[in-house]
C-alpha positions as CSV (number, residue, x, y, z in Angstrom):
1,M,-58.5,-9.8,-10.1
2,T,-55.7,-12.4,-10.3
3,D,-54.8,-14.5,-7.2
4,P,-51.5,-13.8,-5.8
5,A,-48.7,-16.3,-6.7
6,L,-47.3,-18.4,-3.8
7,V,-43.5,-18.3,-4.0
8,I,-41.3,-20.5,-1.9
9,C,-38.2,-18.8,-0.5
10,Q,-34.9,-20.5,-1.6
11,Q,-33.2,-19.5,1.6
12,C,-35.7,-20.5,4.4
13,S,-38.6,-22.3,2.4
14,G,-41.1,-19.9,3.6
15,A,-44.3,-19.5,1.4
16,N,-44.9,-15.9,0.4
17,R,-47.9,-14.4,-1.4
18,V,-46.8,-12.1,-4.0
19,P,-49.2,-10.4,-6.4
20,V,-48.5,-11.7,-10.0
21,A,-48.0,-8.2,-11.3
22,R,-45.2,-7.5,-8.8
23,L,-43.4,-10.8,-9.3
24,G,-40.7,-9.0,-11.5
25,E,-39.9,-6.3,-8.9
26,Q,-37.5,-8.3,-6.9
27,P,-39.8,-9.3,-4.1
28,V,-38.4,-10.5,-0.6
29,C,-39.3,-13.2,1.7
30,G,-41.5,-12.0,4.6
31,R,-39.8,-14.3,7.0
32,C,-36.0,-14.0,6.3
33,K,-35.9,-10.9,4.0
34,A,-33.9,-12.9,1.3
35,R,-34.8,-12.1,-2.4
36,L,-37.3,-14.5,-3.6
37,F,-35.7,-14.7,-7.1
38,T,-31.8,-14.8,-7.4
39,G,-31.5,-15.8,-11.2
40,K,-29.8,-19.0,-10.1
41,P,-31.0,-22.5,-9.9
42,Q,-31.4,-24.0,-6.3
43,D,-30.0,-27.4,-5.4
44,V,-32.8,-29.0,-3.3
45,N,-33.3,-32.1,-1.2
46,L,-36.4,-34.1,-1.0
47,A,-38.3,-31.8,1.6
48,T,-37.4,-28.6,-0.3
49,F,-38.4,-30.2,-3.7
50,D,-41.8,-31.2,-2.4
51,R,-42.4,-27.8,-0.9
52,H,-41.6,-26.1,-4.2
53,I,-43.8,-28.6,-6.3
54,Q,-46.7,-29.0,-3.9
55,K,-47.0,-25.5,-2.2
56,G,-45.5,-23.0,-4.8
57,T,-47.9,-21.8,-7.6
58,I,-45.0,-20.8,-10.1
59,P,-44.0,-23.4,-12.6
60,V,-40.7,-25.4,-11.6
61,L,-38.0,-26.6,-14.0
62,V,-36.0,-29.4,-12.5
63,D,-32.6,-30.6,-13.7
64,F,-31.9,-34.2,-12.6
65,W,-28.1,-34.6,-12.9
66,A,-25.1,-36.3,-11.2
67,S,-21.6,-35.2,-10.3
68,W,-20.0,-38.1,-12.3
69,C,-22.0,-37.3,-15.5
70,G,-20.1,-35.4,-18.2
71,P,-23.0,-34.2,-20.1
72,C,-24.6,-33.0,-17.0
73,K,-21.4,-30.9,-16.2
74,M,-21.6,-29.6,-19.8
75,M,-25.2,-28.5,-19.4
76,A,-24.9,-27.0,-15.9
77,P,-23.8,-23.5,-17.1
78,A,-26.5,-23.3,-19.7
79,F,-29.1,-24.4,-17.1
80,A,-27.7,-21.7,-14.5
81,A,-27.8,-18.9,-17.1
82,A,-31.4,-20.0,-18.1
83,A,-32.5,-19.2,-14.6
84,S,-31.9,-15.4,-15.0
85,A,-34.0,-15.4,-18.3
86,L,-36.8,-17.7,-16.8
87,E,-37.3,-16.2,-13.4
88,P,-39.8,-15.0,-12.1
89,E,-42.1,-17.0,-14.7
90,V,-40.4,-20.2,-13.8
91,R,-38.4,-21.4,-10.9
92,L,-35.3,-23.6,-11.5
93,L,-34.2,-26.4,-9.1
94,K,-31.4,-28.9,-9.4
95,V,-31.8,-32.4,-8.0
96,D,-28.5,-34.5,-7.7
97,T,-29.6,-38.0,-8.5
98,E,-27.0,-39.6,-6.4
99,A,-27.9,-37.7,-3.2
100,Q,-31.6,-37.8,-3.7
101,K,-32.2,-41.4,-4.9
102,A,-35.9,-41.3,-3.7
103,L,-36.7,-38.4,-6.1
104,S,-34.9,-40.3,-9.0
105,A,-37.0,-43.4,-8.2
106,R,-40.2,-41.4,-7.7
107,Y,-39.8,-39.8,-11.3
108,Q,-38.3,-42.8,-12.8
109,I,-35.1,-41.1,-14.0
110,R,-33.4,-43.4,-16.3
111,S,-31.1,-40.8,-18.3
112,I,-29.3,-37.8,-17.1
113,P,-29.4,-34.9,-17.5
114,S,-33.1,-34.9,-17.6
115,L,-35.3,-31.9,-17.2
116,I,-38.9,-32.1,-16.0
117,L,-41.3,-29.1,-15.9
118,F,-43.9,-29.1,-13.0
119,A,-47.0,-26.7,-13.0
120,G,-49.9,-27.0,-10.4
121,A,-48.1,-29.9,-8.8
122,Q,-48.2,-32.0,-12.0
123,E,-45.5,-33.0,-14.3
124,K,-46.2,-31.2,-17.8
125,A,-43.2,-32.1,-19.6
126,R,-40.0,-34.0,-19.7
127,T,-36.8,-34.3,-21.8
128,A,-33.4,-35.7,-21.5
129,G,-29.9,-35.0,-22.9
130,V,-27.9,-31.8,-23.2
131,M,-29.4,-28.7,-24.2
132,T,-28.1,-25.2,-24.9
133,Q,-29.2,-22.2,-22.7
134,Q,-31.5,-20.9,-25.4
135,G,-33.0,-24.5,-25.9
136,I,-33.6,-24.7,-22.3
137,I,-35.5,-21.4,-22.3
138,D,-37.4,-22.1,-25.4
139,W,-38.4,-25.6,-24.3
140,A,-39.6,-24.4,-20.9
141,R,-41.5,-21.4,-22.4
142,A,-43.2,-23.6,-25.0
143,N,-44.3,-26.1,-22.3
144,V,-45.5,-23.6,-19.6
145,N,-48.5,-22.6,-21.6
């Protein structure tokens, strides 16, 4: 028997145990009743980021970006669209490098947009530069396994 996934709610940051076989059945948070998967990336701060990475058991794909960055703005719609294709296998988060300087420093972000894939609280893969929606999906799936 497979252990349940621990899914962090995007609304209240509550931790939810969900049987892996039921991840695709639109589970809701036991605390706030919000849908656990919305098909949209979540903008996060330091505390929310750490909760998803450290507590959640679903792989997490993070877009490090900034509002002044032209390439980041170009890639934002592709990243958002990739969320609906990758959830519930992968959670997508966005980190504004200007607002969350501690996270940028922690992961030594030198170029944006940068994508980092985390699994089991560890960095699994990293890439920088603009990607298409399909490029993001393919890169994430290739690096999850």
